[in-house]
C-alpha positions in Angstrom: 147.6 37.7 112.7 145.9 34.7 114.0 146.2 32.0 116.7 143.1 30.1 115.8 143.5 26.3 115.0 140.0 25.2 114.9 139.3 25.4 111.3 140.2 22.6 108.9 142.8 23.5 106.0 141.3 25.5 103.2 142.7 28.1 100.8 142.0 31.5 102.1 142.6 34.9 100.6 144.3 37.2 103.3 144.1 40.3 101.4 140.8 41.6 102.5 138.5 42.0 105.3 135.7 39.7 105.6 132.0 40.8 105.5 129.7 43.2 103.9 132.5 45.8 103.0 134.6 43.3 101.1 134.8 44.1 97.3 132.9 41.4 95.5 135.5 41.0 92.6 138.0 39.3 94.9 135.6 36.4 95.4 137.6 34.5 92.9 141.0 35.4 94.2 143.8 33.0 94.5 144.7 30.9 97.7 144.3 32.3 101.0 146.6 35.3 101.5 148.6 35.6 104.7 148.8 38.2 107.4 151.0 38.5 110.3 150.2 36.2 113.4 147.3 38.3 114.8 145.9 39.7 111.6 143.9 37.5 109.5 140.2 37.7 108.0 139.8 35.1 105.2 137.6 33.5 102.7 137.7 30.5 100.5 138.2 31.1 96.6 136.6 29.0 94.0 139.3 27.0 92.3 141.4 23.8 92.7 145.1 24.0 93.4 147.3 23.5 90.4 150.8 22.3 90.1 153.3 25.2 90.4 155.0 26.3 87.4 158.9 26.4 88.1 160.0 27.6 84.7 161.5 30.7 86.1 164.2 28.7 87.9 167.7 28.1 86.1 167.9 24.7 84.5 171.1 22.7 85.6 173.6 22.5 82.7 172.3 25.4 80.8 174.2 28.8 80.7 173.1 31.4 83.3 171.5 34.2 81.7 173.3 37.7 81.8 171.7 39.7 84.7 169.5 42.6 83.6 170.6 44.4 86.6 174.3 45.4 86.1 174.9 47.2 89.4 173.9 45.8 92.9 174.7 46.1 96.5 176.0 43.0 98.3 175.8 41.9 101.8 175.0 43.8 104.9 178.0 46.0 104.4 176.4 47.1 100.9 179.4 46.4 98.7 178.9 48.1 95.4 179.4 45.4 92.7 179.1 45.6 89.0 178.6 42.6 86.6 181.6 41.8 84.4 180.8 40.7 80.9 184.2 39.5 80.4 184.3 37.1 83.4 180.6 36.7 83.6 180.7 37.4 87.4 179.9 40.1 89.8 183.1 42.2 91.2 183.4 44.8 93.8 183.8 48.3 92.6 187.3 49.7 93.7 187.1 53.0 96.0 190.1 54.4 94.2 189.0 58.0 92.9 185.6 57.4 94.1 183.5 60.1 95.7 179.9 61.1 96.8 179.2 62.5 93.3 179.7 59.1 91.8 177.7 57.4 94.7 174.8 59.8 94.1 174.7 59.3 90.4 175.0 55.4 91.0 172.1 55.4 93.4 170.0 57.3 91.0 170.8 55.0 88.2 169.4 52.1 90.7 166.2 54.2 91.0 166.5 56.2 94.2 165.9 59.8 94.2 169.0 62.0 94.6 167.6 63.5 97.8 167.7 60.0 99.6 171.4 59.5 99.0 173.3 59.1 102.4 177.1 58.2 101.7 179.8 56.3 99.9 182.5 54.8 102.1 185.3 52.2 101.9 185.0 48.6 103.0 187.1 45.4 102.9 185.3 43.2 100.5 187.0 40.0 101.9 186.6 37.1 99.6 184.5 39.1 97.1 187.8 40.5 95.6 189.3 36.9 94.8 188.8 37.5 91.2 189.8 41.2 91.2 188.0 44.5 91.2 186.4 46.8 88.6 188.1 50.1 88.7 186.9 53.6 87.9 188.4 54.8 84.6 186.1 57.6 83.8 182.6 58.6 84.9 179.9 60.3 83.2 176.7 60.3 85.2 174.6 60.2 82.0 176.2 56.8 81.0 175.7 53.4 82.6 178.2 52.9 85.2 179.6 49.6 84.0 180.9 51.3 80.9 183.2 53.4 83.0 184.6 50.5 84.9 187.5 48.2 83.9 189.0 45.0 85.5 191.9 45.3 87.9 193.5 42.7 90.1 194.5 45.4 92.7 192.8 48.2 94.7 194.6 50.4 97.1 191.5 51.9 98.8 189.4 48.8 99.2 185.9 48.4 97.7 183.0 51.0 97.7 180.3 50.7 100.3 177.2 52.6 99.1 174.2 53.7 101.1 171.6 55.0 98.9 168.9 55.6 101.5 168.6 55.8 105.3 166.6 52.7 105.9 165.8 49.8 108.3 165.8 51.8 111.5 163.2 51.3 114.3 163.0 53.6 117.2 161.2 51.0 119.3 162.5 47.5 119.2 159.9 44.7 119.5 159.9 43.1 122.9 156.9 40.6 123.1 157.0 37.1 122.0 153.3 36.4 122.8 152.0 33.4 120.8 149.5 34.8 118.2 151.0 38.4 118.3 150.3 41.4 120.2 149.8 45.2 119.7 152.7 47.0 118.0 154.1 50.4 119.6 154.6 53.6 117.8 157.8 53.6 115.7 158.4 49.8 116.0 157.6 49.3 112.2 157.7 52.7 110.6 157.8 51.2 107.0 154.3 49.6 107.5 151.5 51.2 105.7 147.8 50.5 105.3 146.3 50.4 101.8 142.8 51.6 101.6 140.3 51.2 98.7 136.6 51.8 98.7 136.9 53.5 102.1 138.4 50.6 104.0 141.7 48.8 104.8 142.3 45.9 102.3 146.0 45.3 102.4 149.4 46.2 103.9 152.5 47.5 102.3 156.2 48.4 103.0 157.9 51.7 102.5 161.0 51.2 100.5 161.7 54.7 99.5 159.8 58.0 100.0 158.2 57.4 96.6 157.7 53.6 96.6 155.4 51.1 98.3 156.0 47.4 98.0 152.9 45.1 98.3 151.4 41.9 96.8 150.1 41.7 93.3 146.9 39.9 94.4 146.0 43.0 96.4 145.7 45.1 93.1 144.6 42.3 90.8 141.0 43.7 90.4 141.4 47.2 92.0 144.2 48.1 89.6 143.6 51.9 89.1 146.0 54.1 91.0 143.1 56.6 91.9 141.4 53.7 93.7 143.9 53.5 96.3 145.1 55.7 99.3 148.2 55.0 101.4 148.2 55.7 105.1 151.7 55.7 106.7 152.7 56.4 110.5 149.4 55.3 111.9 148.8 52.5 114.5 145.0 52.5 114.7 142.6 52.2 111.7 140.3 54.8 113.3 143.2 57.3 113.1 142.9 57.0 109.3 139.4 58.0 109.3 140.4 61.6 109.9 143.7 61.6 107.9 144.3 62.6 104.3 146.6 59.9 103.3 148.7 59.8 100.2 147.4 59.2 96.6 149.0 56.7 94.3 150.2 57.8 90.9 151.1 54.4 89.5 150.8 50.7 90.1 153.1 48.1 88.8 152.2 44.4 89.2 154.7 41.8 88.5 153.9 40.7 84.8 154.4 37.1 85.5 152.2 37.0 88.6 150.0 33.8 88.4 146.7 34.2 90.3 146.2 30.4 90.4 149.5 29.6 92.1 150.3 33.1 93.5 153.8 32.7 91.8 155.5 36.3 91.5 153.0 37.7 94.0 154.5 41.3 94.2 153.5 44.8 93.1 154.9 48.3 93.6 153.0 51.5 94.1 154.5 54.9 93.2 153.1 57.7 95.2 151.9 60.9 93.7 153.8 62.8 96.3 156.7 61.5 98.3 156.2 60.6 101.9 157.8 62.9 104.6 160.1 61.0 106.6 160.0 60.9 110.5 160.5 58.5 113.5 157.3 56.8 112.5 157.4 57.0 108.7 160.8 55.7 107.2 161.9 52.8 104.8 162.7 49.4 105.3 166.0 48.0 103.7 165.7 46.0 100.6 167.6 42.9 101.3 171.0 43.0 99.5 172.1 39.8 97.7 174.3 38.1 100.3 172.7 39.3 103.4 172.5 36.5 106.0 168.8 36.0 106.0 169.1 32.1 106.1 166.2 29.9 107.2 165.7 28.9 110.8 166.3 32.5 111.9 163.6 34.7 113.6 161.6 37.3 111.6 158.8 39.5 112.4 155.4 40.2 110.6 152.9 43.2 111.2 149.7 44.2 109.9 145.9 45.0 110.6 144.6 41.6 109.6 142.2 39.4 111.3 143.1 38.1 114.8 141.4 34.7 114.2 140.4 32.7 111.2 137.1 34.0 109.8 137.2 36.9 112.3 137.2 40.7 111.5 140.4 42.7 111.1 142.3 44.2 114.0 141.7 47.8 114.7 145.3 48.2 115.8 148.7 47.3 114.3 149.7 44.0 115.6 153.0 42.1 115.3 154.3 38.5 115.9 157.6 36.8 115.9 157.9 33.9 113.5 160.6 31.4 112.1 161.6 31.3 108.5 161.8 27.6 107.0 163.9 26.1 104.3 162.1 25.5 100.9 162.6 21.7 101.5 160.7 22.1 104.8 157.9 24.2 103.2 157.5 21.7 100.2 157.5 18.6 102.4 154.3 16.5 101.9 152.7 17.4 105.2 153.3 21.1 104.7 152.8 22.5 101.1 153.6 19.6 99.0 155.8 21.1 96.5 153.5 24.3 96.0 156.2 26.7 96.9 158.4 28.2 94.0 161.7 30.2 94.0 159.5 33.4 94.4 158.1 32.1 97.7 159.2 31.6 101.4 157.3 30.1 104.1 157.5 31.2 107.7 155.5 30.9 111.0 155.4 28.0 113.3 154.9 24.4 112.3 153.1 23.7 115.4 150.5 26.3 114.7 149.3 29.3 116.7 151.2 32.2 115.0 150.4 33.2 111.5 149.5 36.0 109.2 145.9 36.2 107.9 143.4 37.9 105.7 143.9 41.7 105.8 147.7 41.3 106.1 148.3 40.7 102.6 151.3 42.8 101.0 152.6 43.7 104.4 156.1 43.1 105.6 158.2 40.2 106.8 161.4 41.6 108.1 164.5 40.3 109.9 167.3 42.2 111.6 171.0 41.7 110.5 173.6 44.0 111.6 172.1 47.2 112.9 169.1 47.3 110.4 165.9 45.6 109.4 165.7 44.0 106.0 162.5 43.2 104.0 162.6 39.6 103.6 159.1 38.9 102.3 155.7 40.4 101.5 152.7 38.5 102.9 151.1 36.5 100.1 149.0 33.4 100.9 148.7 30.3 103.0 146.1 27.3 104.0 144.0 28.5 106.9 145.3 30.7 109.5 147.8 29.5 112.1 147.1 25.8 111.4 149.5 23.1 112.4 152.1 22.5 109.5 150.5 25.4 107.6 152.9 28.3 107.9 152.4 31.5 106.0 153.8 32.0 102.6 155.6 35.2 101.7 156.8 36.7 98.5 160.6 36.2 98.3 161.9 39.8 98.0 165.5 38.8 97.3 164.4 36.9 94.4 162.6 40.0 93.1 165.4 42.5 93.6 166.3 42.9 89.9 162.6 43.4 88.9 162.2 46.0 91.9 165.1 48.0 90.8 164.2 47.8 87.2 160.7 49.3 88.0 162.3 51.9 90.1 164.7 52.8 87.4 162.2 53.3 84.5 159.1 54.5 86.3 
């Protein structure tokens, strides 16, 4: 995190600590990669910014593609929806004849382990049921759920609310609003992990299940071998990790459309060799269901061990800061990022400067609270300078990546 505003605008990689220990291969990395407000070492890569490729967005007037993800959870109430090919719309699944066995099998199909399942319950879907429901006609846990669902205008038991994992719970609410960030307390951000390679902290990450860590693609661009990485969860100080074993990584999946020149699709997943043991200080953050109210102009929080000032060394302690999420129009304004942000990105911080993520925070979480839980809104990606005026941090848009995330969890 960073509150330094003395440097002129420059592209800086926020994924790695500055100095002798920084791996040389990253000297050609993309734009500076953000870190939470008081966490930000940085350096200037050797390339000129290019026009962002926006070909991943839907072109007006063309048919919308059929979603690859045929089952999803919607809103803060986690309403189970399935995609109806007949109407080409998402419809809530009726709770008639539904039970935990069906819920557990569905969560497993989404990519969660059977051991993480919490419950199925009933919920009023409200306007989501305006076009009817999909109703369970039969159920074979070995077959895709949507094959067992048929359209129905009526449901006596309301819709299915599905909780696949106990997530987004913090035992220590953030309390400080100090400009530039402050030191986090134990249990405040239990999903935050430190990713080590070559014996040092290089990036942050977020626990999304006992087996899976979400981080930034640029973190693993060069160090792509799973055996090169160790994940540390549940710690506040980097010195604590010097005497800890950590968790080994069994598999790394970087987004196949990641563009190192523009930082488009800057997201990656790590699958651990052995699942994490959950506790008050080690637990997952919730993936942001489509429809969760995470609109711009609301408050969010970032955390990490990145540099506390532009060009400085990393923080020895986990730090946190409160920031504001901005609309894409604001982010792409000529005085801010001048159309550099794509649909896979969100910008957040303070336009006045003084609070931002920085080098060393890359891949770490940006979270917002809606309802009673914390949702993972973004992963720390890039920015210009650290905490500069009109240069908020840029984060991977996790909601945009939901189909990709679940697809990887399902097949790996």
